[in-house]
C-alpha positions as CSV (number, residue, x, y, z in Angstrom):
1,M,21.1,-44.2,26.4
2,T,22.2,-42.9,22.9
3,V,21.4,-39.4,21.8
4,V,20.8,-38.9,18.1
5,K,21.1,-35.4,16.7
6,W,19.1,-34.7,13.5
7,E,20.6,-32.7,10.8
8,E,18.6,-29.7,9.7
9,T,18.9,-29.3,6.0
10,G,15.8,-27.2,5.6
11,T,14.8,-28.9,2.3
12,W,11.8,-30.7,3.8
13,D,10.0,-27.6,5.2
14,E,7.9,-26.2,2.4
15,S,5.8,-24.0,4.8
16,A,8.7,-21.6,5.2
17,P,8.1,-18.3,3.2
18,A,10.4,-17.7,0.3
19,A,12.7,-14.7,0.4
20,P,11.2,-11.6,-1.3
21,P,12.8,-10.6,-4.5
22,P,15.2,-7.6,-4.3
23,R,13.5,-4.2,-4.9
24,T,14.4,-2.1,-7.8
25,G,13.0,1.1,-6.5
26,R,10.0,1.0,-8.8
27,R,7.5,-0.2,-6.2
28,E,6.8,3.1,-4.6
29,V,6.5,4.8,-8.0
30,A,4.0,2.2,-9.1
31,A,2.0,2.6,-5.9
32,A,2.0,6.4,-6.2
33,A,0.9,6.2,-9.8
34,L,-1.9,3.8,-9.0
35,S,-3.1,6.2,-6.2
36,V,-3.2,9.1,-8.7
37,L,-5.4,7.0,-11.0
38,W,-7.7,5.8,-8.1
39,P,-7.0,6.9,-4.6
40,G,-6.5,3.8,-2.4
41,L,-5.4,1.5,-5.3
42,G,-1.7,2.1,-4.5
43,H,-2.2,1.1,-0.9
44,A,-4.1,-2.0,-2.0
45,Y,-1.1,-2.8,-4.3
46,L,1.2,-2.6,-1.3
47,G,-1.0,-4.8,0.8
48,R,-2.2,-2.0,3.2
49,T,-5.8,-2.8,3.1
50,A,-6.9,-0.7,6.0
51,A,-5.6,2.5,4.4
52,A,-7.1,1.4,1.0
53,V,-10.5,0.9,2.5
54,A,-10.3,4.3,4.4
55,L,-9.5,6.1,1.1
56,V,-12.3,4.3,-0.7
57,L,-14.8,5.3,2.0
58,A,-13.6,8.9,1.7
59,Q,-14.3,8.7,-2.0
60,V,-17.8,7.4,-1.3
61,L,-18.4,10.3,1.1
62,L,-17.3,12.8,-1.5
63,V,-19.6,11.3,-4.1
64,V,-22.5,11.5,-1.7
65,L,-21.7,15.1,-0.8
66,T,-21.5,16.0,-4.5
67,V,-25.2,15.6,-4.8
68,L,-25.8,18.7,-2.6
69,P,-26.3,21.9,-4.5
70,G,-23.2,24.0,-4.6
71,A,-21.1,21.3,-2.9
72,W,-18.6,21.3,-5.8
73,R,-17.0,24.3,-4.2
74,V,-15.9,22.1,-1.3
75,T,-15.7,18.7,-2.9
76,L,-13.5,19.7,-5.9
77,P,-10.6,20.8,-3.7
78,A,-11.3,17.8,-1.4
79,W,-10.8,15.5,-4.5
80,F,-7.5,17.1,-5.2
81,A,-6.4,16.8,-1.6
82,L,-7.5,13.2,-1.4
83,T,-5.6,12.3,-4.5
84,A,-2.4,14.1,-3.3
85,L,-2.8,12.4,0.2
86,A,-3.2,9.0,-1.4
87,A,-0.2,9.4,-3.8
88,V,2.1,10.7,-1.1
89,G,0.9,8.1,1.4
90,A,1.4,5.3,-1.0
91,W,4.9,6.6,-1.8
92,R,5.8,6.6,1.9
93,A,4.1,3.3,2.7
94,A,6.3,1.3,0.4
95,P,8.9,-0.6,2.4
96,P,12.5,0.5,1.9
97,A,14.9,-1.3,-0.4
98,P,17.3,-3.8,1.2
99,G,20.2,-2.0,2.8
100,E,18.4,1.3,2.7
101,Q,17.8,3.4,5.8
102,P,14.0,3.8,6.6
103,G,12.7,7.3,6.8
């Protein structure tokens, strides 16, 4: 019985994912800027859809609460807090650059 060993060149497998491009450190800045423009957009940019949906639902809740008389006293600070939370969360959710220590 003869055993044949196949060479693995890797050129035939097109289903393998390509290596991600190296980061330049701008991804977290872009995600935070997008979250300042629209809370949740930076998380969607990073592919964190669950966090993006949660922030959008928080916005919908704040819009519904704004209809109540005098609710602006509560919702105005809540909008600022939501925007700050979204921007900082998007900044921290960005994966670290190659060779960089997480944390």
